[in-house]
Every structure is written in C-alpha cells, then in structure tokens.
C-alpha positions in Angstrom: -66.3 43.7 -217.0 -69.9 44.6 -216.1 -71.1 44.6 -212.5 -73.3 41.7 -213.3 -70.4 39.6 -214.5 -68.3 40.4 -211.5 -71.2 39.7 -209.2 -71.7 36.3 -210.9 -68.0 35.4 -210.4 -68.2 36.6 -206.7 -71.3 34.3 -206.1 -69.3 31.3 -207.4 -66.2 31.9 -205.2 -67.5 33.9 -202.3 -67.7 31.1 -199.8 -64.1 30.0 -200.6 -62.6 33.5 -200.3 -64.5 34.7 -197.3 -62.7 35.2 -194.0 -63.7 32.9 -191.1 -64.3 35.9 -188.8 -64.6 39.7 -189.0 -61.8 40.1 -186.5 -59.1 42.6 -187.3 -61.2 44.3 -190.0 -61.2 41.3 -192.4 -61.2 42.3 -196.1 -64.7 41.7 -197.5 -65.0 39.2 -200.4 -66.1 41.8 -202.9 -63.0 43.9 -202.2 -60.8 40.8 -202.5 -62.3 40.1 -206.0 -62.1 43.7 -207.1 -58.5 44.0 -205.9 -57.5 40.9 -207.9 -59.4 42.0 -211.0 -57.7 45.4 -210.8 -54.3 43.7 -210.6 -55.1 41.6 -213.7 -56.5 44.6 -215.6 -53.7 47.1 -214.9 -50.6 45.0 -215.0 -49.5 47.1 -212.1 -47.4 45.9 -209.2 -49.3 44.4 -206.2 -48.2 47.2 -203.9 -50.0 49.8 -206.1 -53.2 47.8 -206.3 -53.1 47.0 -202.5 -52.6 50.7 -201.7 -55.5 51.6 -203.9 -57.7 49.2 -202.0 -56.3 50.2 -198.6 -54.6 47.0 -197.6 -51.0 46.1 -196.9 -48.9 44.8 -199.8 -48.5 41.4 -198.2 -52.2 41.2 -197.6 -52.8 42.2 -201.2 -50.4 39.5 -202.5 -52.2 36.8 -200.3 -55.6 38.0 -201.6 -54.4 37.9 -205.3 -53.1 34.4 -204.7 -56.2 33.1 -202.9 -58.7 34.6 -205.4 -56.6 33.5 -208.4 -56.7 29.9 -207.2 -60.5 30.0 -206.7 -61.1 31.6 -210.1 -58.8 29.0 -211.7 -61.0 26.3 -210.3 -64.0 27.5 -212.2 -62.8 25.5 -215.2 -62.5 27.4 -218.4 -64.7 26.3 -221.3 -62.2 27.3 -224.0 -59.0 29.4 -224.4 -59.0 32.5 -226.5 -56.9 35.6 -227.0 -57.2 37.5 -223.7 -54.0 39.5 -223.6 -55.8 42.8 -224.5 -58.4 42.3 -221.8 -55.7 41.5 -219.2 -52.5 43.5 -220.1 -50.7 41.9 -217.2 -50.2 38.9 -219.5 -48.0 41.0 -221.8 -46.6 43.5 -219.4 -45.4 40.8 -217.0 -46.6 39.3 -213.8 -44.6 40.7 -210.9 -45.3 37.8 -208.5 -43.5 34.7 -207.3 -43.4 32.1 -209.9 -45.5 29.8 -207.8 -48.4 32.2 -208.2 -48.1 32.8 -211.9 -49.9 29.7 -213.1 -53.0 30.5 -211.1 -53.0 34.1 -212.3 -52.7 33.1 -216.0 -55.5 30.4 -215.6 -57.7 32.8 -213.7 -57.4 35.5 -216.4 -58.3 32.9 -219.0 -61.4 31.8 -217.0 -62.4 35.5 -216.6 -61.9 36.1 -220.3 -64.1 33.2 -221.1 -66.8 34.3 -218.6 -66.7 37.7 -220.2 -67.1 36.2 -223.7 -70.0 34.1 -222.5 -71.7 37.1 -221.1 -71.1 39.1 -224.3 -68.9 41.7 -222.6 -67.5 44.2 -225.2 -63.9 43.8 -226.2 -61.5 46.2 -224.6 -60.6 49.3 -226.5 -57.3 49.3 -228.4 -54.3 50.3 -226.4 -51.2 51.2 -228.3 -48.8 50.1 -225.6 -50.5 46.8 -225.1 -50.8 46.2 -228.9 -47.1 47.0 -229.3 -46.2 44.5 -226.5 -48.4 41.8 -228.0 -46.7 42.4 -231.4 -43.2 42.2 -229.9 -44.2 39.1 -228.0 -45.5 37.5 -231.2 -42.3 38.4 -233.1 -40.1 37.1 -230.2 -42.1 33.8 -230.1 -41.8 33.2 -233.9 -37.9 33.3 -233.8 -36.1 30.0 -233.5 -33.6 29.5 -230.7 -35.9 30.0 -227.8 -33.7 27.6 -225.8 -30.9 30.2 -225.9 -32.9 32.8 -224.0 -31.8 33.6 -220.4 -34.7 32.1 -218.5 -35.1 29.3 -216.1 -36.3 25.9 -217.2 -39.5 26.2 -215.1 -40.3 29.6 -216.6 -39.7 28.2 -220.1 -42.0 25.3 -219.4 -44.8 27.7 -218.4 -44.3 29.8 -221.5 -44.4 26.8 -223.8 -47.4 25.3 -222.0 -49.5 28.5 -222.3 -48.3 29.2 -225.8 -49.8 25.9 -226.9 -53.2 26.9 -225.4 -53.5 30.1 -227.4 
C-alpha cells in the first residue's frame, strides 16, 4: 500500500486508536496502524511483528485487535479476492478465535481501499499461490463436516467462503 493510502486509513481511525495520554511511552497511532498492516501482510506471528516495532508481544496483540476492529468499522464496499495481498488469510491467523473475524474483515476493507485507490496488485508469490491453490482444492471436496475443526471455526470458514 502506498503512503497516501495508509495515511488516509490512519486519518479515518486515528481518533479511535489514539492513547488517552502519553504516559509510559504510549505507542503512536501511526506505529499501531503500521504494526497491524505488517502483521496482515507477512502472515507472521504477533511476537515477530511486535519485536520488529519495539513493543511487547501482549501490547502488539492488543494493538492488532484494536486496530482491526476500527478498520472493520470502515464498512467494505465490496468483497474481492484479497488473499494474495494479505497472505495471512492463507497462511493462517495465529490469534485467539475471538480476534479472527475482525482481522478478516479488516483485511477485506483494506483490500477494497487499495482497489479504490488503484494500488497495484501484489507480485506473484509461489508459496502464497500454492497455499491458495491447496485451499481452493480442499474447499472443493465434499465432506467438509468430517474435518477436525470446531463448530465455530467451521462457521467462520463457511461465512467468509460465501463472501468471496
């Protein structure tokens, strides 16, 4: 995403994600947004992204949760294929299930903002393409109910599959 696009997103959510005070070296809003975007874009674990941004893992997780909820409130205009732009969607989201919905919706909103701003499509990535293809093949097989997953997780998968 370009700086202009990220800046536009920040302007829309800055008030909601800002810390009430600067006590204890509060994390600035731009760092909060960049940390969250890096988490989405890399598919890495929260600890790695938090370390990269110089915050504790638990702080990083809280930031990702907070920013994801605020981005999700921006209301997506349409759903498109965004897995290549945000590989976390095919690599797996290593967060508590209660945070997963906001992360998925937030990446969808960000993808649509990027499309609206004519951001270029991400370059091909063999690993991501392979994961997408495996996911598409897995989803085309019958017998999904026999998979070893919780009912809630299966409901999330079914819900978001229907949006694509």
